[in-house]
FILUMPA-958655 format. One line per 10 residues: number of its first residue (from 1); their letters; for each residue y, x, z of N, C-alpha, C. Coordinates in nm, 2 decimals. Atoms other than C-alpha are relative to their C-alpha. Last residue first. Example, Ala and Ser with C-alpha at 12.3 -4.5 7.8 and 13.67 -1.06 7.14 Angstrom:
BEGIN
2> sa> -0.11/-0.09/0.00/-0.11/1.37/0.71/0.11/-0.08/0.08 | -0.12/0.09/0.00/-0.45/1.23/0.78/0.12/0.09/0.00
This chain:
BEGIN
262> iplvllglai> 0.13/0.00/0.07/6.38/4.55/-5.67/-0.05/-0.15/-0.02 | -0.02/-0.04/0.14/6.75/4.58/-5.59/-0.13/-0.01/-0.08 | 0.06/-0.14/0.03/6.70/4.38/-5.27/0.02/0.03/-0.15 | 0.06/-0.01/0.13/6.93/4.09/-5.19/-0.04/0.14/-0.03 | 0.01/-0.14/0.04/7.02/4.01/-4.83/-0.08/0.00/-0.13 | -0.10/-0.07/-0.06/7.15/3.67/-4.71/0.00/0.15/-0.04 | -0.09/-0.05/0.10/6.93/3.49/-4.96/0.12/0.08/0.06 | -0.12/0.09/0.00/6.76/3.29/-4.69/0.10/0.04/-0.10 | 0.04/0.13/0.04/6.42/3.46/-4.77/0.12/-0.10/-0.01 | 0.03/0.00/0.15/6.58/3.80/-4.77/-0.04/-0.14/-0.04
252> aamlviialv> -0.12/-0.02/0.07/6.75/3.74/-4.43/-0.03/0.00/-0.15 | -0.08/0.12/0.00/6.43/3.60/-4.29/0.13/0.01/-0.08 | 0.06/0.10/0.09/6.23/3.90/-4.40/0.07/-0.13/-0.01 | -0.02/-0.05/0.14/6.48/4.14/-4.24/-0.06/-0.10/-0.10 | -0.14/0.03/0.04/6.48/3.94/-3.92/0.03/0.04/-0.14 | -0.01/0.15/0.01/6.10/3.95/-3.91/0.14/-0.04/-0.04 | 0.06/0.04/0.13/6.10/4.33/-3.98/0.01/-0.15/-0.02 | -0.08/-0.05/0.11/6.35/4.39/-3.70/-0.06/-0.04/-0.14 | -0.11/0.10/0.01/6.15/4.18/-3.46/0.09/0.03/-0.11 | 0.06/0.12/0.06/5.84/4.40/-3.54/0.11/-0.11/-0.01
242> aaimlidaak> 0.03/-0.02/0.15/6.04/4.72/-3.49/-0.05/-0.13/-0.06 | -0.13/0.00/0.08/6.19/4.59/-3.16/-0.03/0.02/-0.15 | -0.05/0.14/0.00/5.84/4.50/-3.03/0.13/-0.01/-0.08 | 0.09/0.07/0.10/5.71/4.85/-3.13/0.05/-0.15/-0.01 | -0.03/-0.04/0.14/6.01/5.02/-2.96/-0.08/-0.08/-0.10 | -0.14/0.05/0.04/5.97/4.82/-2.64/0.03/0.03/-0.14 | 0.02/0.15/0.02/5.59/4.89/-2.62/0.14/-0.06/-0.05 | 0.07/0.02/0.13/5.65/5.27/-2.68/-0.02/-0.15/-0.03 | -0.10/-0.02/0.11/5.91/5.27/-2.40/-0.07/-0.02/-0.13 | -0.05/-0.14/0.00/5.65/5.12/-2.15/0.10/0.01/-0.12
232> ykikrknesa> -0.06/-0.03/0.13/5.59/4.75/-2.07/0.06/0.14/0.01 | -0.11/-0.09/-0.01/5.35/4.68/-1.78/0.05/0.04/-0.14 | 0.00/-0.09/0.11/5.12/4.37/-1.80/0.13/0.09/0.01 | -0.13/-0.01/0.06/5.05/4.19/-1.47/-0.01/0.11/-0.11 | -0.06/-0.13/-0.03/4.68/4.11/-1.40/0.13/0.01/-0.08 | -0.08/-0.06/0.11/4.56/3.75/-1.40/0.06/0.13/0.05 | -0.06/-0.12/-0.04/4.29/3.62/-1.17/0.06/0.08/-0.11 | -0.13/0.02/-0.07/4.24/3.26/-1.26/0.07/0.12/0.05 | -0.11/0.00/0.10/3.98/3.35/-1.53/0.14/-0.02/0.07 | -0.05/-0.14/0.02/3.73/3.45/-1.26/0.12/0.00/-0.09
222> krygrmditl> -0.06/-0.04/-0.13/3.70/3.08/-1.15/0.06/0.14/-0.02 | -0.12/0.08/-0.02/3.64/2.97/-1.51/0.07/0.05/0.13 | -0.10/-0.05/0.09/3.38/3.24/-1.57/0.14/-0.06/0.03 | -0.12/0.06/-0.05/3.16/3.16/-1.27/0.12/0.05/-0.08 | -0.09/-0.11/-0.05/2.88/3.41/-1.35/0.14/-0.06/0.04 | 0.06/-0.06/-0.11/2.62/3.14/-1.39/0.09/0.10/0.07 | 0.00/0.10/-0.11/2.83/2.93/-1.62/-0.05/0.07/0.13 | -0.14/0.02/-0.04/2.89/3.23/-1.85/0.01/-0.09/0.12 | -0.04/-0.12/-0.07/2.52/3.32/-1.86/0.14/-0.01/0.05 | 0.06/0.01/-0.13/2.42/2.96/-1.95/0.05/0.12/0.08
212> gltdakslsn> -0.06/0.11/-0.08/2.67/2.96/-2.24/-0.06/-0.01/0.14 | -0.14/-0.04/-0.04/2.55/3.30/-2.36/0.07/-0.10/0.08 | 0.02/-0.09/-0.11/2.19/3.18/-2.37/0.13/0.05/0.05 | 0.05/0.08/-0.12/2.29/2.88/-2.58/-0.02/0.09/0.12 | -0.11/0.08/-0.05/2.50/3.10/-2.81/-0.04/-0.08/0.12 | -0.08/-0.09/-0.09/2.21/3.35/-2.85/0.12/-0.08/0.06 | 0.08/-0.03/-0.12/1.98/3.07/-2.98/0.08/0.09/0.10 | 0.00/0.12/-0.09/2.25/2.94/-3.21/-0.08/0.02/0.13 | -0.13/0.01/-0.06/2.30/3.29/-3.35/0.01/-0.12/0.09 | -0.02/-0.10/-0.11/1.93/3.34/-3.40/0.13/-0.01/0.07
202> lmlplmvpgt> 0.09/0.04/-0.11/1.90/3.02/-3.60/0.01/0.09/0.11 | -0.06/0.12/-0.07/2.21/3.11/-3.81/-0.08/-0.05/0.12 | -0.12/-0.05/-0.07/2.07/3.46/-3.89/0.07/-0.12/0.07 | 0.04/-0.06/-0.13/1.73/3.31/-3.98/0.12/0.05/0.08 | 0.07/0.09/-0.08/1.90/3.09/-4.24/-0.05/0.05/0.13 | -0.09/0.09/-0.07/2.15/3.33/-4.37/-0.07/-0.09/0.09 | -0.06/-0.06/-0.12/1.91/3.61/-4.46/0.08/-0.09/0.08 | 0.10/-0.03/-0.11/1.68/3.42/-4.69/0.05/0.07/0.12 | 0.06/0.12/-0.06/1.99/3.27/-4.87/-0.11/0.03/0.10 | -0.08/0.06/-0.10/2.19/3.59/-4.92/-0.07/-0.12/0.07
192> qkikgilggg> 0.03/-0.06/-0.13/1.93/3.80/-5.10/0.07/-0.08/0.11 | 0.13/0.05/-0.04/1.95/3.58/-5.41/-0.04/0.04/0.14 | -0.01/0.14/-0.02/2.32/3.65/-5.44/-0.13/-0.06/0.05 | -0.07/0.02/-0.12/2.27/4.02/-5.40/0.02/-0.15/0.04 | 0.08/-0.03/-0.11/2.00/4.02/-5.66/0.07/-0.02/0.13 | 0.10/0.12/-0.01/2.22/3.84/-5.91/-0.09/0.03/0.12 | -0.07/0.11/-0.06/2.50/4.10/-5.85/-0.09/-0.12/0.03 | -0.13/0.05/0.06/2.28/4.40/-5.93/0.05/-0.12/0.08 | -0.12/-0.08/-0.02/1.92/4.45/-5.82/0.12/-0.07/-0.06 | -0.05/-0.06/0.12/1.62/4.23/-5.76/0.13/0.07/0.02
182> pnygrslqae> -0.09/0.09/0.07/1.54/3.99/-5.48/0.05/0.05/-0.13 | -0.08/-0.08/0.09/1.23/4.19/-5.37/0.09/-0.10/-0.08 | -0.09/0.08/0.06/1.05/4.07/-5.06/0.10/0.08/-0.09 | 0.02/0.01/0.14/0.76/4.30/-4.99/0.10/-0.09/-0.07 | 0.11/0.10/0.02/0.73/4.26/-4.61/-0.02/-0.02/-0.15 | 0.13/-0.07/-0.05/0.94/4.58/-4.55/-0.12/-0.09/-0.03 | 0.03/-0.10/0.10/1.22/4.41/-4.76/-0.13/0.08/0.04 | 0.05/0.07/0.12/1.22/4.11/-4.54/-0.04/0.10/-0.11 | 0.13/0.06/-0.03/1.24/4.32/-4.22/-0.06/-0.07/-0.12 | 0.09/-0.11/0.00/1.53/4.52/-4.37/-0.14/-0.05/0.03
172> nirvgerqlt> 0.02/-0.05/0.14/1.72/4.21/-4.45/-0.10/0.11/-0.01 | 0.07/0.10/0.07/1.67/4.07/-4.10/-0.03/0.04/-0.15 | 0.14/-0.01/-0.05/1.78/4.40/-3.94/-0.09/-0.11/-0.07 | 0.06/-0.12/0.05/2.09/4.41/-4.16/-0.14/0.01/0.04 | 0.03/0.02/0.14/2.18/4.05/-4.07/-0.07/0.12/-0.07 | 0.12/0.09/0.01/2.14/4.12/-3.70/-0.03/-0.03/-0.15 | 0.12/-0.08/-0.03/2.37/4.42/-3.73/-0.12/-0.08/-0.01 | 0.02/-0.10/0.11/2.64/4.21/-3.90/-0.13/0.08/0.02 | 0.06/0.07/0.12/2.59/3.92/-3.66/-0.02/0.10/-0.11 | 0.13/0.04/-0.04/2.66/4.16/-3.36/-0.08/-0.07/-0.12
162> pifriailfm> 0.10/-0.12/0.01/2.95/4.32/-3.54/-0.14/-0.03/0.04 | 0.00/-0.05/0.14/3.11/3.97/-3.59/-0.09/0.13/-0.01 | 0.12/0.04/0.07/3.01/3.83/-3.25/-0.01/0.06/-0.14 | 0.10/-0.10/-0.04/3.29/4.02/-3.07/-0.14/-0.03/-0.06 | -0.03/-0.14/0.04/3.56/3.84/-3.25/-0.11/0.09/0.02 | 0.00/0.00/0.15/3.41/3.49/-3.22/0.03/0.14/-0.05 | 0.13/0.00/0.05/3.33/3.56/-2.86/-0.01/0.00/-0.15 | 0.06/-0.13/-0.02/3.69/3.66/-2.78/-0.15/0.00/-0.05 | -0.07/-0.10/0.09/3.84/3.35/-2.95/-0.07/0.14/0.02 | 0.05/0.03/0.13/3.59/3.11/-2.78/0.06/0.11/-0.10
152> laydspvrli> 0.14/-0.05/0.01/3.66/3.27/-2.44/-0.05/-0.02/-0.14 | -0.01/-0.14/0.00/4.04/3.23/-2.49/-0.15/0.06/-0.01 | -0.05/-0.04/0.14/3.99/2.87/-2.60/0.00/0.16/0.00 | 0.10/0.03/0.10/3.78/2.79/-2.29/0.04/0.05/-0.14 | 0.11/-0.09/-0.01/4.02/2.97/-2.06/-0.11/-0.02/-0.10 | 0.11/0.04/-0.08/4.32/2.78/-2.18/-0.12/0.09/0.00 | 0.11/0.05/0.08/4.59/3.00/-2.33/-0.11/-0.05/0.09 | 0.04/0.13/-0.04/4.87/3.04/-2.08/-0.09/-0.07/-0.10 | -0.06/0.09/0.10/5.02/3.34/-2.26/-0.04/-0.15/0.03 | -0.14/0.00/-0.03/4.93/3.53/-1.94/0.08/-0.09/-0.10
142> ylanvlespq> -0.02/0.08/-0.12/4.57/3.41/-1.99/0.15/0.00/0.04 | 0.01/0.14/0.04/4.57/3.54/-2.35/0.03/-0.09/0.12 | -0.12/0.03/0.07/4.69/3.88/-2.22/0.01/-0.15/-0.05 | -0.11/0.01/-0.10/4.41/3.89/-1.97/0.13/-0.03/-0.07 | 0.02/0.13/-0.07/4.16/3.81/-2.25/0.11/-0.02/0.11 | -0.04/0.10/0.09/4.29/4.10/-2.46/-0.01/-0.14/0.07 | -0.15/0.00/0.02/4.28/4.34/-2.17/0.05/-0.11/-0.09 | -0.06/0.05/-0.13/3.92/4.24/-2.08/0.15/0.00/-0.01 | 0.01/0.15/-0.02/3.81/4.27/-2.44/0.07/-0.05/0.12 | 0.12/0.03/-0.07/3.94/4.63/-2.48/0.00/-0.15/0.02
132> tsivlmqfss> -0.02/0.07/-0.13/4.21/4.66/-2.74/-0.13/-0.03/0.06 | -0.07/-0.09/-0.09/4.23/4.92/-3.03/0.01/-0.07/0.14 | 0.07/-0.13/-0.01/3.97/4.77/-3.27/0.07/0.09/0.11 | 0.14/0.01/-0.05/4.09/4.41/-3.22/-0.06/0.14/0.03 | 0.00/0.06/-0.14/4.47/4.45/-3.25/-0.14/0.01/0.06 | -0.06/-0.10/-0.09/4.44/4.69/-3.55/0.01/-0.05/0.14 | 0.10/-0.10/-0.04/4.20/4.44/-3.70/0.06/0.11/0.08 | 0.09/0.06/-0.10/4.46/4.17/-3.69/-0.11/0.10/0.04 | -0.07/0.00/-0.13/4.72/4.40/-3.85/-0.09/-0.07/0.10 | -0.02/-0.14/-0.06/4.48/4.49/-4.13/0.07/-0.01/0.14
122> ilvafrlsmt> 0.13/-0.05/-0.05/4.36/4.13/-4.19/0.02/0.14/0.06 | 0.05/0.08/-0.12/4.71/3.99/-4.21/-0.13/0.06/0.05 | -0.09/-0.02/-0.11/4.86/4.27/-4.43/-0.06/-0.08/0.13 | 0.02/-0.14/-0.05/4.56/4.27/-4.66/0.09/0.03/0.12 | 0.12/0.00/-0.08/4.58/3.89/-4.69/-0.03/0.14/0.06 | -0.03/0.07/-0.12/4.94/3.92/-4.80/-0.12/-0.01/0.09 | -0.08/-0.09/-0.09/4.86/4.19/-5.05/0.03/-0.07/0.13 | 0.09/-0.11/-0.04/4.58/3.97/-5.20/0.07/0.10/0.09 | 0.09/0.05/-0.11/4.81/3.67/-5.20/-0.10/0.11/0.05 | -0.08/0.03/-0.12/5.08/3.85/-5.39/-0.09/-0.04/0.11
112> vafliagttv> -0.04/-0.12/-0.06/4.84/4.00/-5.64/0.07/-0.02/0.13 | 0.12/-0.06/-0.06/4.68/3.66/-5.71/0.03/0.14/0.07 | 0.04/0.08/-0.12/5.02/3.50/-5.76/-0.12/0.06/0.07 | -0.10/-0.03/-0.10/5.13/3.78/-6.00/-0.03/-0.08/0.13 | 0.03/-0.14/-0.04/4.80/3.74/-6.20/0.10/0.04/0.12 | 0.12/0.00/-0.07/4.83/3.36/-6.22/-0.03/0.14/0.06 | -0.02/0.07/-0.13/5.19/3.37/-6.32/-0.12/0.01/0.09 | -0.07/-0.09/-0.09/5.12/3.63/-6.59/0.03/-0.06/0.14 | -0.15/0.00/0.00/4.87/3.41/-6.75/0.06/0.10/0.10 | -0.04/-0.08/-0.11/4.50/3.44/-6.83/0.15/0.02/-0.01
102> piygdgipil> -0.09/-0.11/0.02/4.41/3.15/-7.06/0.03/0.08/0.13 | -0.07/-0.01/-0.13/4.09/2.96/-7.03/0.10/0.11/-0.02 | 0.04/-0.11/-0.09/3.99/2.88/-7.39/0.08/-0.01/0.13 | -0.10/-0.10/-0.04/3.99/2.59/-7.63/-0.06/0.11/0.09 | -0.08/-0.04/0.12/3.77/2.35/-7.83/0.10/0.11/0.03 | -0.02/0.10/0.10/3.51/2.31/-7.56/0.07/0.06/-0.12 | 0.05/0.13/-0.06/3.55/2.58/-7.30/0.04/-0.10/-0.11 | -0.01/0.11/0.09/3.58/2.95/-7.43/-0.06/-0.13/0.07 | 0.13/0.07/0.02/3.63/3.19/-7.14/0.02/-0.12/-0.09 | 0.11/-0.05/-0.07/3.91/3.45/-7.11/-0.13/-0.06/-0.04
92> nfltngdkmt> 0.09/0.11/-0.03/4.21/3.41/-7.34/-0.13/0.06/0.06 | 0.11/0.01/0.09/4.48/3.68/-7.33/-0.08/-0.12/0.05 | 0.03/-0.13/0.03/4.82/3.75/-7.17/-0.12/0.01/-0.10 | 0.15/-0.03/0.01/4.95/3.40/-7.17/-0.02/0.14/-0.05 | 0.05/-0.03/0.13/5.31/3.38/-7.04/-0.15/0.03/-0.01 | -0.04/-0.13/0.07/5.39/3.22/-6.72/-0.05/0.01/-0.14 | -0.15/-0.03/0.00/5.22/2.94/-6.52/0.02/0.14/-0.07 | -0.03/-0.03/0.14/4.86/2.83/-6.61/0.15/0.03/-0.02 | -0.14/-0.02/0.03/4.70/2.84/-6.27/0.03/0.03/-0.15 | -0.07/0.12/-0.04/4.35/2.70/-6.18/0.15/0.01/-0.04
82> lvtllvllvs> 0.07/0.12/0.04/4.09/2.93/-6.34/0.09/-0.12/0.02 | 0.02/0.00/0.14/4.30/3.24/-6.33/-0.05/-0.13/-0.05 | -0.14/0.02/0.06/4.41/3.17/-5.98/-0.01/-0.01/-0.15 | -0.05/0.14/-0.03/4.05/3.13/-5.86/0.13/-0.03/-0.07 | 0.08/0.10/0.07/3.92/3.44/-6.04/0.05/-0.14/0.02 | -0.04/-0.01/0.14/4.21/3.65/-5.91/-0.08/-0.10/-0.08 | -0.14/0.06/0.02/4.16/3.52/-5.56/0.04/0.01/-0.14 | 0.02/0.15/-0.01/3.78/3.59/-5.57/0.14/-0.07/-0.02 | 0.07/0.04/0.12/3.85/3.95/-5.69/-0.02/-0.15/0.00 | -0.09/-0.01/0.11/4.10/4.00/-5.41/-0.06/-0.04/-0.13
72> liiliplqkl> -0.10/0.11/-0.02/3.87/3.87/-5.14/0.10/0.00/-0.12 | 0.07/0.13/0.03/3.59/4.10/-5.26/0.09/-0.12/0.00 | 0.03/-0.01/0.15/3.82/4.40/-5.26/-0.06/-0.13/-0.04 | -0.12/0.02/0.08/3.96/4.31/-4.92/-0.02/0.00/-0.15 | -0.03/0.15/-0.02/3.61/4.27/-4.77/0.13/-0.03/-0.08 | 0.08/0.09/0.09/3.51/4.61/-4.92/0.03/-0.15/0.01 | -0.04/-0.01/0.14/3.82/4.77/-4.76/-0.09/-0.08/-0.09 | -0.02/0.13/0.06/3.74/4.64/-4.41/0.04/0.00/-0.15 | 0.12/0.08/0.01/3.58/4.96/-4.30/0.02/-0.13/-0.06 | 0.05/-0.01/0.13/3.90/5.15/-4.39/-0.13/-0.08/-0.01
62> lakglgsvaa> -0.07/0.10/0.08/4.06/5.04/-4.06/-0.06/-0.01/-0.14 | 0.05/0.14/-0.04/3.79/5.22/-3.86/0.07/-0.11/-0.08 | 0.14/0.02/0.04/3.86/5.54/-4.05/-0.05/-0.14/0.03 | 0.00/0.01/0.15/4.24/5.51/-4.01/-0.14/-0.02/-0.05 | 0.08/0.12/0.04/4.22/5.44/-3.64/-0.01/-0.02/-0.15 | 0.14/-0.04/0.01/4.34/5.78/-3.50/-0.10/-0.12/-0.04 | 0.07/0.04/-0.12/4.67/5.64/-3.39/-0.15/0.03/0.00 | -0.06/-0.07/-0.11/4.87/5.83/-3.65/-0.08/-0.03/0.13 | 0.03/-0.14/0.02/4.63/5.70/-3.92/0.06/0.09/0.12 | 0.14/-0.01/-0.03/4.65/5.34/-3.80/-0.04/0.15/0.00
52> lavifvimaa> 0.02/0.02/-0.15/5.03/5.35/-3.79/-0.14/0.02/0.04 | -0.06/-0.12/-0.07/5.03/5.50/-4.14/-0.01/-0.01/0.15 | 0.10/-0.11/0.02/4.79/5.22/-4.26/0.05/0.13/0.07 | 0.12/0.03/-0.09/5.01/4.95/-4.10/-0.10/0.12/-0.01 | -0.04/-0.01/-0.14/5.33/5.09/-4.26/-0.12/-0.01/0.10 | -0.01/-0.14/-0.02/5.16/5.13/-4.60/0.04/0.03/0.15 | 0.13/-0.05/-0.01/5.05/4.77/-4.58/0.00/0.15/0.03 | 0.06/0.04/-0.13/5.40/4.66/-4.49/-0.14/0.06/0.01 | -0.07/-0.09/-0.10/5.54/4.86/-4.79/-0.06/-0.03/0.14 | 0.06/-0.13/0.01/5.29/4.68/-5.02/0.05/0.10/0.10
42> liyqnetmva> 0.13/0.01/-0.05/5.41/4.35/-4.89/-0.08/0.13/-0.01 | -0.01/0.01/-0.15/5.77/4.45/-4.95/-0.14/-0.01/0.06 | -0.04/-0.13/-0.05/5.69/4.57/-5.30/0.01/0.00/0.15 | 0.12/-0.09/-0.01/5.49/4.25/-5.38/0.04/0.14/0.05 | -0.03/-0.12/0.08/5.79/4.03/-5.29/-0.12/0.10/0.02 | 0.09/0.00/0.11/5.65/3.69/-5.18/0.03/0.12/-0.08 | -0.05/-0.07/0.12/5.81/3.70/-4.83/-0.11/-0.01/-0.11 | -0.14/0.03/0.04/5.80/3.47/-4.53/0.04/0.07/-0.13 | -0.01/0.13/0.06/5.42/3.47/-4.50/0.14/-0.03/-0.05 | 0.07/0.01/0.13/5.40/3.84/-4.46/0.01/-0.13/-0.07
32> ailmgvafii> -0.07/-0.07/0.11/5.67/3.85/-4.20/-0.07/-0.01/-0.13 | -0.12/0.08/0.03/5.50/3.58/-3.99/0.08/0.07/-0.11 | 0.04/0.13/0.06/5.16/3.75/-4.00/0.13/-0.08/-0.05 | 0.03/-0.03/0.14/5.32/4.09/-3.93/-0.05/-0.12/-0.07 | -0.12/-0.03/0.07/5.49/3.94/-3.62/-0.03/0.04/-0.15 | -0.06/0.12/0.03/5.16/3.78/-3.50/0.13/0.02/-0.08 | 0.08/0.07/0.09/4.98/4.11/-3.52/0.06/-0.13/-0.05 | 0.01/-0.07/0.13/5.26/4.31/-3.36/-0.08/-0.08/-0.10 | -0.13/0.02/0.07/5.32/4.05/-3.09/0.00/0.07/-0.13 | 0.01/0.14/0.05/4.94/4.06/-3.01/0.14/-0.03/-0.07
22> ktmanlrhfl> 0.09/0.00/0.12/4.96/4.44/-2.99/-0.01/-0.14/-0.06 | -0.08/-0.06/0.12/5.26/4.42/-2.76/-0.08/0.00/-0.12 | -0.10/0.09/0.04/5.07/4.18/-2.53/0.08/0.05/-0.12 | 0.06/0.10/0.08/4.76/4.41/-2.52/0.11/-0.10/-0.05 | 0.07/0.11/-0.08/4.96/4.70/-2.39/-0.04/-0.11/-0.10 | -0.08/0.12/-0.01/5.04/5.00/-2.62/-0.08/-0.10/0.08 | -0.08/-0.01/-0.13/4.85/5.32/-2.54/0.09/-0.12/0.01 | 0.08/0.02/-0.12/4.58/5.25/-2.80/0.08/-0.01/0.13 | 0.02/0.15/-0.01/4.84/5.21/-3.07/-0.09/-0.03/0.12 | -0.13/0.07/-0.02/4.97/5.57/-3.02/-0.03/-0.15/0.02
12> gngptyqmid> -0.10/-0.01/0.10/4.62/5.72/-2.99/0.12/-0.08/0.04 | -0.13/-0.02/-0.07/4.41/5.76/-2.68/0.12/0.02/-0.09 | -0.09/-0.10/0.04/4.07/5.64/-2.81/0.13/0.01/0.08 | -0.07/-0.07/-0.10/3.79/5.40/-2.79/0.08/0.11/-0.05 | 0.01/-0.14/0.02/3.71/5.19/-3.10/0.08/0.07/0.11 | -0.09/-0.08/-0.08/3.65/4.82/-3.03/-0.03/0.15/-0.02 | 0.06/-0.06/-0.12/3.44/4.67/-3.31/0.10/0.08/0.07 | -0.05/0.07/-0.11/3.58/4.44/-3.58/-0.06/0.04/0.13 | -0.14/0.04/0.02/3.35/4.60/-3.84/0.05/-0.08/0.12 | -0.04/0.13/-0.05/3.03/4.79/-3.75/0.15/-0.02/-0.03
2> dm> -0.10/0.00/-0.10/2.93/5.09/-3.96/0.04/-0.15/0.03 | -0.12/0.06/0.04/2.60/5.05/-4.15/0.10/0.00/0.12
């Protein structure tokens, strides 16, 4: 299984940007996505991120998150259908008592908007993670005056994702080799989750304790005081300008200063 949220070495366009520019890109995409509810604009932002990933040689790594986005979109649709009753009723879904749960246009549109918004957030954040070495990312956080403890927690949380993913696969394979058969289909996947999560959590706690001792022994806090200057090249300036232009455009649309024909 391919690892997600794992640094991918390369020399593409996005790799050559400094870590601060990548952070500005991720945060700028987050702000722009939150400021708009237009599905066409959100879809255009996704196309922009995917095109940037393809040009930078990160398209394959970015596609690894597609199953997560699909699961998230399905959950959002189910949640909105069960909780929102805005708009016209398209059809009735589940009978409850004397009535049915209606599927409305408002619920579908809200679910699509939220799915596209989360796709923008997750894609831009993954672009930051998979193209930036941990040392560069931590150095940028230090320059932003993020406390060393919080910078460390952020980095460990990001880098533990592929580690936990591999550990979960190994635990699952070990259980299957011992004759454990949860069954097939969706029900089997749900039954398989419980026996994997408990040993995975216990192993994670054990590794966290060992990691804490290792950090103290290596003098992490003292080493965090050494910051390296970040150099801005022409590509960094252009990317920052593009992100700022997108934010200004979203603000103009949100304030009604600019009306789109769609």
